C-alpha positions, 0 to 999 in steps of 0.5 A: 520611589513609590510608597513601600508597603508596611512589610517592606518598611519593616524589612528595611528598618530591620536591615534585612533588605537593601533600599535598591532591592525594595525599589526593584521589587516595587517597579516590577509590581507596578509593571505587573499591575499596569501591563497589558495581559498577553493577547491571544493569537491574531487572526493572521497567526491562526490562519498561518498555523492552519495553513501549516497544518494542512500542508503537513497533512497533504505532505503526509498523504503524498508521501504515503501515496508515493510509498504505496506506488513504490511498493506496488512497483517493487512487487511487480518487479519481483513477479517479473523476476520470478517469471524470468527465473522460473519459466519452463522452456516451451517446445513442440508443434501442438497449439494450445489456445487460451484467452487473455484480455478478451483475445484468443492467444496461442502457444506451441507446446508438446503433449507433456506440457499440454497435460501439465497445463490442463491438470494445473501443474503449469500456469501461464503468466504474462510478461509484457507481450510474451506469455510464459509457462511457470510451475505451480509453486512459481505461479503462486508466488507471482499471484501473491505479488501481482495476480494480474500477471497470471493469465491461465491457471486450471489448478485454481480451486473455485468456490463451492457453487461452481463445483456443484454446477460443474458436477451437474454439467458433467453428468449432463454432458456425459451422454455426448461422445467427444471425438478423440482427435478434437484439439482446441 
């Protein structure tokens, strides 16, 4: 047994502690004095922790990207469903021409549909390779979900600079007469 300190000796003489308990405490103190302190994490451990953190960050970024793509696909599907549900039946033999993707497209419409298109009550939406007529309210819902599906909308409010230019243009072109039978 290691030499006990004076307090331990006094406690032993008074009978307050047993000899085995004093020996156990002495061994623990000796171990604490001679034991090495906890070493810091090694370089390999630091590198492994760094790699885990980077992988977790990449996984979070990929999950966010997949979630965003799923949201876009969901909105596009909703827009397609709105177009399918709310399309206006077309009839007539008068051609209505408009540009879509840099190409002039043609729809056959009657006079009533032509007036509604020019006034902005109807919009033209692209559904795959087809073009459908939609009421304004349905066109606004489609625009909220995927604006690229709306091809033509005459009722869309333009900015103030364009309206001032349009007013000047209207005043200038008022001097020219347009033939009544002109249809574009």
